Backbone and ligand atoms as CSV (ligand in chain L), in Angstrom:
chain,resi,resn,atom,element,x,y,z
A,1,UNK,N,N,-20.009,-12.067,-19.628
A,1,UNK,CA,C,-20.342,-10.950,-18.770
A,1,UNK,C,C,-20.393,-11.434,-17.326
A,2,UNK,N,N,-19.892,-10.623,-16.424
A,2,UNK,CA,C,-19.867,-11.015,-15.009
A,2,UNK,C,C,-20.874,-10.170,-14.226
A,3,UNK,N,N,-21.661,-10.843,-13.413
A,3,UNK,CA,C,-22.698,-10.173,-12.620
A,3,UNK,C,C,-22.427,-10.473,-11.151
A,4,UNK,N,N,-22.390,-9.415,-10.348
A,4,UNK,CA,C,-22.077,-9.585,-8.923
A,4,UNK,C,C,-23.160,-8.967,-8.067
A,5,UNK,N,N,-23.467,-9.664,-6.998
A,5,UNK,CA,C,-24.380,-9.092,-6.007
A,5,UNK,C,C,-23.744,-9.237,-4.632
A,6,UNK,N,N,-23.941,-8.228,-3.817
A,6,UNK,CA,C,-23.310,-8.154,-2.489
A,6,UNK,C,C,-24.376,-8.276,-1.402
A,7,UNK,N,N,-24.031,-9.031,-0.350
A,7,UNK,CA,C,-24.902,-9.181,0.811
A,7,UNK,C,C,-24.094,-9.038,2.078
A,8,UNK,N,N,-24.760,-8.600,3.113
A,8,UNK,CA,C,-24.094,-8.450,4.413
A,8,UNK,C,C,-24.818,-9.293,5.450
A,9,UNK,N,N,-24.052,-9.821,6.367
A,9,UNK,CA,C,-24.651,-10.553,7.478
A,9,UNK,C,C,-23.698,-10.517,8.664
A,10,UNK,N,N,-24.242,-10.801,9.833
A,10,UNK,CA,C,-23.428,-10.895,11.042
A,10,UNK,C,C,-23.299,-12.360,11.422
A,11,UNK,N,N,-22.117,-12.734,11.882
A,11,UNK,CA,C,-21.925,-14.091,12.386
A,11,UNK,C,C,-20.844,-14.046,13.460
A,12,UNK,N,N,-20.882,-15.066,14.303
A,12,UNK,CA,C,-19.945,-15.180,15.413
A,12,UNK,C,C,-19.066,-16.407,15.178
A,13,UNK,N,N,-17.805,-16.282,15.504
A,13,UNK,CA,C,-16.921,-17.435,15.424
A,13,UNK,C,C,-15.784,-17.283,16.421
A,14,UNK,N,N,-14.974,-18.320,16.503
A,14,UNK,CA,C,-13.732,-18.218,17.262
A,14,UNK,C,C,-12.739,-19.194,16.642
A,15,UNK,N,N,-11.472,-18.834,16.757
A,15,UNK,CA,C,-10.398,-19.660,16.203
A,15,UNK,C,C,-9.394,-19.904,17.318
A,16,UNK,N,N,-9.665,-20.898,18.167
A,16,UNK,CA,C,-8.824,-21.111,19.354
A,16,UNK,C,C,-7.348,-21.300,19.020
A,17,UNK,N,N,-7.072,-21.972,17.913
A,17,UNK,CA,C,-5.675,-22.257,17.565
A,17,UNK,C,C,-4.934,-21.002,17.107
A,18,UNK,N,N,-5.660,-19.963,16.743
A,18,UNK,CA,C,-5.023,-18.742,16.247
A,18,UNK,C,C,-4.494,-17.885,17.384
A,19,UNK,N,N,-5.038,-18.076,18.583
A,19,UNK,CA,C,-4.570,-17.337,19.740
A,19,UNK,C,C,-5.102,-15.920,19.799
A,20,UNK,N,N,-4.728,-15.218,20.868
A,20,UNK,CA,C,-5.139,-13.823,21.037
A,20,UNK,C,C,-6.648,-13.656,21.060
A,21,UNK,N,N,-7.092,-12.511,20.558
A,21,UNK,CA,C,-8.519,-12.176,20.586
A,21,UNK,C,C,-9.347,-13.142,19.752
A,22,UNK,N,N,-8.740,-13.774,18.759
A,22,UNK,CA,C,-9.481,-14.728,17.926
A,22,UNK,C,C,-9.866,-15.999,18.690
A,23,UNK,N,N,-9.253,-16.207,19.873
A,23,UNK,CA,C,-9.583,-17.384,20.681
A,23,UNK,C,C,-10.980,-17.287,21.277
A,24,UNK,N,N,-11.437,-16.058,21.462
A,24,UNK,CA,C,-12.729,-15.839,22.103
A,24,UNK,C,C,-13.830,-15.723,21.053
A,25,UNK,N,N,-15.036,-16.075,21.460
A,25,UNK,CA,C,-16.166,-15.881,20.556
A,25,UNK,C,C,-16.296,-14.390,20.263
A,26,UNK,N,N,-16.371,-14.052,18.994
A,26,UNK,CA,C,-16.534,-12.649,18.607
A,26,UNK,C,C,-17.346,-12.578,17.319
A,27,UNK,N,N,-17.936,-11.426,17.109
A,27,UNK,CA,C,-18.884,-11.236,16.011
A,27,UNK,C,C,-18.296,-10.305,14.970
A,28,UNK,N,N,-18.556,-10.614,13.706
A,28,UNK,CA,C,-18.120,-9.759,12.602
A,28,UNK,C,C,-19.314,-9.365,11.738
A,29,UNK,N,N,-19.258,-8.187,11.146
A,29,UNK,CA,C,-20.182,-7.896,10.053
A,29,UNK,C,C,-19.517,-8.380,8.761
A,30,UNK,N,N,-19.917,-9.534,8.282
A,30,UNK,CA,C,-19.324,-10.094,7.063
A,30,UNK,C,C,-20.072,-9.569,5.831
A,31,UNK,N,N,-19.355,-9.469,4.737
A,31,UNK,CA,C,-19.950,-9.116,3.454
A,31,UNK,C,C,-19.590,-10.209,2.456
A,32,UNK,N,N,-20.570,-10.649,1.688
A,32,UNK,CA,C,-20.348,-11.675,0.670
A,32,UNK,C,C,-20.676,-11.097,-0.694
A,33,UNK,N,N,-19.804,-11.343,-1.637
A,33,UNK,CA,C,-20.096,-11.016,-3.033
A,33,UNK,C,C,-20.075,-12.312,-3.827
A,34,UNK,N,N,-21.130,-12.545,-4.575
A,34,UNK,CA,C,-21.191,-13.721,-5.452
A,34,UNK,C,C,-21.180,-13.220,-6.892
A,35,UNK,N,N,-20.253,-13.740,-7.685
A,35,UNK,CA,C,-20.120,-13.310,-9.082
A,35,UNK,C,C,-20.425,-14.474,-10.010
A,36,UNK,N,N,-21.299,-14.208,-10.962
A,36,UNK,CA,C,-21.730,-15.222,-11.927
A,36,UNK,C,C,-21.334,-14.804,-13.336
A,37,UNK,N,N,-21.146,-15.818,-14.165
A,37,UNK,CA,C,-20.854,-15.572,-15.579
A,37,UNK,C,C,-22.076,-15.999,-16.383
A,38,UNK,N,N,-22.574,-15.126,-17.207
A,38,UNK,CA,C,-23.688,-15.513,-18.080
A,38,UNK,C,C,-23.797,-14.493,-19.208
A,39,UNK,N,N,-24.650,-14.801,-20.165
A,39,UNK,CA,C,-24.840,-13.892,-21.301
A,39,UNK,C,C,-26.233,-13.277,-21.222
A,40,UNK,N,N,-26.346,-11.997,-21.540
A,40,UNK,CA,C,-27.675,-11.363,-21.541
A,40,UNK,C,C,-28.547,-11.982,-22.621
A,41,UNK,N,N,-29.832,-12.115,-22.319
A,41,UNK,CA,C,-30.762,-12.684,-23.296
A,41,UNK,C,C,-32.161,-12.164,-23.031
A,42,UNK,N,N,-33.070,-12.460,-23.945
A,42,UNK,CA,C,-34.469,-12.127,-23.776
A,42,UNK,C,C,-34.784,-10.663,-24.037
A,43,UNK,N,N,-36.052,-10.344,-23.886
A,43,UNK,CA,C,-36.529,-8.988,-24.160
A,43,UNK,C,C,-35.905,-7.953,-23.224
A,44,UNK,N,N,-35.584,-8.372,-22.024
A,44,UNK,CA,C,-35.009,-7.424,-21.048
A,44,UNK,C,C,-33.497,-7.354,-21.132
A,45,UNK,N,N,-32.896,-8.201,-21.971
A,45,UNK,CA,C,-31.442,-8.256,-22.120
A,45,UNK,C,C,-30.764,-8.385,-20.755
A,46,UNK,N,N,-31.159,-9.435,-20.029
A,46,UNK,CA,C,-30.597,-9.703,-18.712
A,46,UNK,C,C,-29.806,-11.003,-18.754
A,47,UNK,N,N,-28.716,-11.040,-18.021
A,47,UNK,CA,C,-27.948,-12.273,-17.884
A,47,UNK,C,C,-28.539,-13.080,-16.731
A,48,UNK,N,N,-28.250,-12.654,-15.540
A,48,UNK,CA,C,-28.790,-13.303,-14.351
A,48,UNK,C,C,-29.312,-12.140,-13.526
A,49,UNK,N,N,-30.617,-12.040,-13.409
A,49,UNK,CA,C,-31.162,-10.822,-12.811
A,49,UNK,C,C,-30.747,-10.719,-11.348
A,50,UNK,N,N,-30.550,-9.475,-10.914
A,50,UNK,CA,C,-30.162,-9.249,-9.524
A,50,UNK,C,C,-31.220,-9.791,-8.568
A,51,UNK,N,N,-32.469,-9.758,-9.016
A,51,UNK,CA,C,-33.546,-10.283,-8.180
A,51,UNK,C,C,-33.426,-11.783,-7.964
A,52,UNK,N,N,-33.040,-12.501,-9.033
A,52,UNK,CA,C,-32.858,-13.953,-8.892
A,52,UNK,C,C,-31.695,-14.264,-7.960
A,53,UNK,N,N,-30.592,-13.518,-8.125
A,53,UNK,CA,C,-29.433,-13.740,-7.254
A,53,UNK,C,C,-29.806,-13.448,-5.807
A,54,UNK,N,N,-30.588,-12.389,-5.615
A,54,UNK,CA,C,-31.014,-12.024,-4.265
A,54,UNK,C,C,-31.795,-13.166,-3.610
A,55,UNK,N,N,-32.721,-13.770,-4.363
A,55,UNK,CA,C,-33.518,-14.865,-3.797
A,55,UNK,C,C,-32.630,-16.032,-3.390
A,56,UNK,N,N,-31.647,-16.361,-4.241
A,56,UNK,CA,C,-30.752,-17.485,-3.948
A,56,UNK,C,C,-29.916,-17.183,-2.709
A,57,UNK,N,N,-29.291,-16.015,-2.703
A,57,UNK,CA,C,-28.388,-15.715,-1.590
A,57,UNK,C,C,-29.127,-15.476,-0.278
A,58,UNK,N,N,-30.273,-14.839,-0.344
A,58,UNK,CA,C,-31.026,-14.619,0.898
A,58,UNK,C,C,-31.465,-15.942,1.516
A,59,UNK,N,N,-31.832,-16.904,0.669
A,59,UNK,CA,C,-32.265,-18.195,1.210
A,59,UNK,C,C,-31.101,-18.904,1.897
A,60,UNK,N,N,-29.903,-18.752,1.355
A,60,UNK,CA,C,-28.721,-19.385,1.956
A,60,UNK,C,C,-28.300,-18.629,3.213
A,61,UNK,N,N,-28.200,-17.314,3.088
A,61,UNK,CA,C,-27.635,-16.534,4.188
A,61,UNK,C,C,-28.589,-16.405,5.379
A,62,UNK,N,N,-29.858,-16.743,5.188
A,62,UNK,CA,C,-30.783,-16.738,6.328
A,62,UNK,C,C,-30.287,-17.699,7.407
A,63,UNK,N,N,-29.618,-18.779,6.986
A,63,UNK,CA,C,-29.084,-19.735,7.956
A,63,UNK,C,C,-27.810,-19.221,8.621
A,64,UNK,N,N,-27.117,-18.308,7.955
A,64,UNK,CA,C,-25.842,-17.800,8.482
A,64,UNK,C,C,-26.030,-16.561,9.353
A,65,UNK,N,N,-27.070,-15.781,9.086
A,65,UNK,CA,C,-27.295,-14.523,9.799
A,65,UNK,C,C,-27.428,-14.767,11.296
A,66,UNK,N,N,-26.565,-14.114,12.064
A,66,UNK,CA,C,-26.571,-14.190,13.527
A,66,UNK,C,C,-26.293,-15.598,14.055
A,67,UNK,N,N,-25.700,-16.442,13.243
A,67,UNK,CA,C,-25.349,-17.791,13.696
A,67,UNK,C,C,-23.943,-17.792,14.300
A,68,UNK,N,N,-23.700,-18.800,15.124
A,68,UNK,CA,C,-22.350,-19.072,15.604
A,68,UNK,C,C,-21.780,-20.140,14.672
A,69,UNK,N,N,-20.629,-19.857,14.098
A,69,UNK,CA,C,-19.958,-20.799,13.206
A,69,UNK,C,C,-18.926,-21.533,14.043
A,70,UNK,N,N,-19.074,-22.835,14.138
A,70,UNK,CA,C,-18.247,-23.591,15.087
A,70,UNK,C,C,-17.582,-24.778,14.404
A,71,UNK,N,N,-16.319,-24.985,14.742
A,71,UNK,CA,C,-15.568,-26.133,14.238
A,71,UNK,C,C,-16.047,-27.389,14.962
A,72,UNK,N,N,-16.203,-28.486,14.215
A,72,UNK,CA,C,-16.687,-29.724,14.828
A,72,UNK,C,C,-15.752,-30.249,15.910
A,73,UNK,N,N,-14.503,-29.832,15.887
A,73,UNK,CA,C,-13.545,-30.264,16.916
A,73,UNK,C,C,-13.482,-29.304,18.103
A,74,UNK,N,N,-14.213,-28.210,18.043
A,74,UNK,CA,C,-14.272,-27.250,19.157
A,74,UNK,C,C,-15.364,-27.732,20.116
A,75,UNK,N,N,-15.051,-28.797,20.850
A,75,UNK,CA,C,-16.056,-29.478,21.683
A,75,UNK,C,C,-16.644,-28.566,22.748
A,76,UNK,N,N,-15.830,-27.692,23.301
A,76,UNK,CA,C,-16.299,-26.806,24.364
A,76,UNK,C,C,-17.442,-25.918,23.861
A,77,UNK,N,N,-17.231,-25.284,22.731
A,77,UNK,CA,C,-18.255,-24.402,22.169
A,77,UNK,C,C,-19.442,-25.212,21.652
A,78,UNK,N,N,-19.155,-26.318,20.992
A,78,UNK,CA,C,-20.222,-27.141,20.424
A,78,UNK,C,C,-21.134,-27.706,21.513
A,79,UNK,N,N,-20.541,-28.154,22.617
A,79,UNK,CA,C,-21.346,-28.666,23.733
A,79,UNK,C,C,-22.293,-27.598,24.241
A,80,UNK,N,N,-21.766,-26.373,24.389
A,80,UNK,CA,C,-22.597,-25.263,24.863
A,80,UNK,C,C,-23.751,-24.998,23.887
A,81,UNK,N,N,-23.431,-24.950,22.609
A,81,UNK,CA,C,-24.444,-24.617,21.611
A,81,UNK,C,C,-25.534,-25.691,21.533
A,82,UNK,N,N,-25.132,-26.941,21.701
A,82,UNK,CA,C,-26.089,-28.045,21.580
A,82,UNK,C,C,-27.047,-28.117,22.767
A,83,UNK,N,N,-26.692,-27.484,23.861
A,83,UNK,CA,C,-27.550,-27.525,25.060
A,83,UNK,C,C,-28.703,-26.538,25.001
A,84,UNK,N,N,-28.542,-25.478,24.259
A,84,UNK,CA,C,-29.558,-24.425,24.306
A,84,UNK,C,C,-30.209,-24.184,22.967
A,85,UNK,N,N,-31.163,-23.323,22.990
A,85,UNK,CA,C,-31.757,-22.925,21.710
A,85,UNK,C,C,-30.865,-21.891,21.031
A,86,UNK,N,N,-29.818,-22.354,20.388
A,86,UNK,CA,C,-28.873,-21.459,19.730
A,86,UNK,C,C,-28.870,-21.727,18.232
A,87,UNK,N,N,-28.540,-20.689,17.496
A,87,UNK,CA,C,-28.430,-20.814,16.040
A,87,UNK,C,C,-26.955,-21.002,15.722
A,88,UNK,N,N,-26.623,-22.128,15.086
A,88,UNK,CA,C,-25.209,-22.377,14.792
A,88,UNK,C,C,-25.054,-23.274,13.572
A,89,UNK,N,N,-23.883,-23.185,12.975
A,89,UNK,CA,C,-23.519,-24.030,11.836
A,89,UNK,C,C,-22.199,-24.705,12.180
A,90,UNK,N,N,-22.138,-26.009,11.985
A,90,UNK,CA,C,-20.931,-26.759,12.299
A,90,UNK,C,C,-20.068,-26.863,11.052
A,91,UNK,N,N,-18.801,-26.533,11.213
A,91,UNK,CA,C,-17.832,-26.585,10.120
A,91,UNK,C,C,-16.870,-27.762,10.329
A,92,UNK,N,N,-16.479,-28.399,9.240
A,92,UNK,CA,C,-15.497,-29.484,9.331
A,92,UNK,C,C,-14.080,-28.929,9.467
A,93,UNK,N,N,-13.931,-27.609,9.235
A,93,UNK,CA,C,-12.645,-26.918,9.392
A,93,UNK,C,C,-12.854,-25.786,10.385
A,94,UNK,N,N,-11.780,-25.209,10.930
A,94,UNK,CA,C,-11.963,-24.005,11.752
A,94,UNK,C,C,-12.703,-22.945,10.925
A,95,UNK,N,N,-13.697,-22.272,11.518
A,95,UNK,CA,C,-14.564,-21.370,10.740
A,95,UNK,C,C,-13.916,-20.011,10.449
A,96,UNK,N,N,-12.811,-20.056,9.782
A,96,UNK,CA,C,-12.125,-18.838,9.343
A,96,UNK,C,C,-12.883,-18.228,8.168
A,97,UNK,N,N,-12.523,-17.020,7.807
A,97,UNK,CA,C,-13.131,-16.408,6.628
A,97,UNK,C,C,-12.836,-17.259,5.396
A,98,UNK,N,N,-11.671,-17.882,5.366
A,98,UNK,CA,C,-11.309,-18.768,4.258
A,98,UNK,C,C,-12.271,-19.954,4.169
A,99,UNK,N,N,-12.526,-20.575,5.325
A,99,UNK,CA,C,-13.440,-21.730,5.339
A,99,UNK,C,C,-14.858,-21.301,4.984
A,100,UNK,N,N,-15.256,-20.113,5.443
A,100,UNK,CA,C,-16.592,-19.603,5.107
A,100,UNK,C,C,-16.724,-19.398,3.593
A,101,UNK,N,N,-15.698,-18.811,2.987
A,101,UNK,CA,C,-15.751,-18.556,1.543
A,101,UNK,C,C,-15.831,-19.872,0.769
A,102,UNK,N,N,-15.059,-20.865,1.188
A,102,UNK,CA,C,-15.105,-22.176,0.520
A,102,UNK,C,C,-16.503,-22.784,0.634
A,103,UNK,N,N,-17.063,-22.719,1.834
A,103,UNK,CA,C,-18.378,-23.329,2.054
A,103,UNK,C,C,-19.460,-22.589,1.284
A,104,UNK,N,N,-19.396,-21.263,1.294
A,104,UNK,CA,C,-20.398,-20.495,0.550
A,104,UNK,C,C,-20.286,-20.756,-0.948
A,105,UNK,N,N,-19.057,-20.876,-1.453
A,105,UNK,CA,C,-18.896,-21.169,-2.878
A,105,UNK,C,C,-19.581,-22.498,-3.209
A,106,UNK,N,N,-19.350,-23.491,-2.374
A,106,UNK,CA,C,-19.925,-24.819,-2.602
A,106,UNK,C,C,-21.459,-24.772,-2.575
A,107,UNK,N,N,-22.015,-24.103,-1.567
A,107,UNK,CA,C,-23.473,-24.056,-1.420
A,107,UNK,C,C,-24.110,-23.255,-2.555
A,108,UNK,N,N,-23.559,-22.065,-2.824
A,108,UNK,CA,C,-24.153,-21.213,-3.871
A,108,UNK,C,C,-24.073,-21.921,-5.225
A,109,UNK,N,N,-22.955,-22.621,-5.476
A,109,UNK,CA,C,-22.816,-23.374,-6.735
A,109,UNK,C,C,-23.933,-24.396,-6.902
A,110,UNK,N,N,-24.300,-25.033,-5.792
A,110,UNK,CA,C,-25.319,-26.085,-5.851
A,110,UNK,C,C,-26.715,-25.509,-6.049
A,111,UNK,N,N,-26.969,-24.333,-5.462
A,111,UNK,CA,C,-28.324,-23.778,-5.474
A,111,UNK,C,C,-28.596,-22.923,-6.709
A,112,UNK,N,N,-27.615,-22.125,-7.099
A,112,UNK,CA,C,-27.825,-21.213,-8.231
A,112,UNK,C,C,-27.829,-21.997,-9.539
A,113,UNK,N,N,-28.679,-21.585,-10.446
A,113,UNK,CA,C,-28.716,-22.274,-11.742
A,113,UNK,C,C,-27.918,-21.506,-12.786
A,114,UNK,N,N,-26.848,-20.866,-12.346
A,114,UNK,CA,C,-25.946,-20.149,-13.244
A,114,UNK,C,C,-24.506,-20.500,-12.858
A,115,UNK,N,N,-23.579,-20.140,-13.726
A,115,UNK,CA,C,-22.176,-20.466,-13.471
A,115,UNK,C,C,-21.576,-19.482,-12.464
A,116,UNK,N,N,-21.313,-19.987,-11.267
A,116,UNK,CA,C,-20.684,-19.179,-10.216
A,116,UNK,C,C,-19.178,-19.166,-10.478
A,117,UNK,N,N,-18.615,-17.988,-10.601
A,117,UNK,CA,C,-17.172,-17.938,-10.880
A,117,UNK,C,C,-16.350,-17.430,-9.696
A,118,UNK,N,N,-17.016,-16.734,-8.762
A,118,UNK,CA,C,-16.239,-16.285,-7.607
A,118,UNK,C,C,-17.157,-15.967,-6.433
A,119,UNK,N,N,-16.671,-16.295,-5.236
A,119,UNK,CA,C,-17.281,-15.824,-4.000
A,119,UNK,C,C,-16.209,-15.060,-3.242
A,120,UNK,N,N,-16.541,-13.862,-2.837
A,120,UNK,CA,C,-15.617,-13.038,-2.049
A,120,UNK,C,C,-16.280,-12.779,-0.702
A,121,UNK,N,N,-15.564,-13.065,0.371
A,121,UNK,CA,C,-16.076,-12.805,1.719
A,121,UNK,C,C,-15.154,-11.807,2.397
A,122,UNK,N,N,-15.743,-10.683,2.802
A,122,UNK,CA,C,-15.011,-9.639,3.525
A,122,UNK,C,C,-15.191,-9.858,5.021
A,123,UNK,N,N,-14.067,-9.875,5.729
A,123,UNK,CA,C,-14.141,-9.906,7.189
A,123,UNK,C,C,-14.196,-8.479,7.734
A,124,UNK,N,N,-13.799,-7.547,6.933
A,124,UNK,CA,C,-13.834,-6.125,7.259
A,124,UNK,C,C,-13.696,-5.390,5.941
A,125,UNK,N,N,-13.687,-4.065,5.996
A,125,UNK,CA,C,-13.643,-3.315,4.734
A,125,UNK,C,C,-12.344,-3.490,3.955
A,126,UNK,N,N,-11.271,-3.865,4.652
A,126,UNK,CA,C,-9.975,-3.900,4.000
A,126,UNK,C,C,-9.377,-5.299,3.857
A,127,UNK,N,N,-10.120,-6.317,4.217
A,127,UNK,CA,C,-9.562,-7.676,4.088
A,127,UNK,C,C,-10.661,-8.633,3.645
A,128,UNK,N,N,-10.295,-9.492,2.696
A,128,UNK,CA,C,-11.266,-10.412,2.121
A,128,UNK,C,C,-10.571,-11.658,1.611
A,129,UNK,N,N,-11.403,-12.655,1.303
A,129,UNK,CA,C,-10.937,-13.932,0.765
A,129,UNK,C,C,-11.728,-14.214,-0.512
A,130,UNK,N,N,-11.045,-14.617,-1.557
A,130,UNK,CA,C,-11.695,-15.008,-2.808
A,130,UNK,C,C,-11.601,-16.517,-2.985
A,131,UNK,N,N,-12.698,-17.121,-3.384
A,131,UNK,CA,C,-12.678,-18.514,-3.849
A,131,UNK,C,C,-13.228,-18.462,-5.269
A,132,UNK,N,N,-12.448,-18.969,-6.199
A,132,UNK,CA,C,-12.832,-18.886,-7.612
A,132,UNK,C,C,-13.004,-20.282,-8.200
A,133,UNK,N,N,-13.833,-20.358,-9.216
A,133,UNK,CA,C,-14.038,-21.627,-9.909
A,133,UNK,C,C,-12.707,-22.053,-10.538
A,134,UNK,N,N,-12.438,-23.371,-10.516
A,134,UNK,CA,C,-11.173,-23.844,-11.107
A,134,UNK,C,C,-11.111,-23.620,-12.598
L,1,ZN,ZN,ZN,-12.969,-13.258,13.625
């Protein structure tokens, strides 16, 4: 059985190498869906309760909410962020939606005590990235 919970957060990023408007710092309302595989059990016949998933994802996404996602090689942005009281996360890759989905899959896999089978990150209502368990 597959159980999915959806969360929304805002984050800022830029992709200088992509050119155009993506070169500038800009903010998106991102949506994350985490899907787990488990079997229902117990008196309540629950697999992985939505409440448990909520606790896991909220604890992770608290660090992402309103943060600037910055590539470690984007020295200009990183220098600025390191000087002030700013909320940011440093990525080893350009912080594309693809890189975000990979990172979230890795983190959620480590924190959740259930089998994570997919993370989907929406950059908008009509475009998303899936990272699935091998
Ligand atoms: Zn963007």
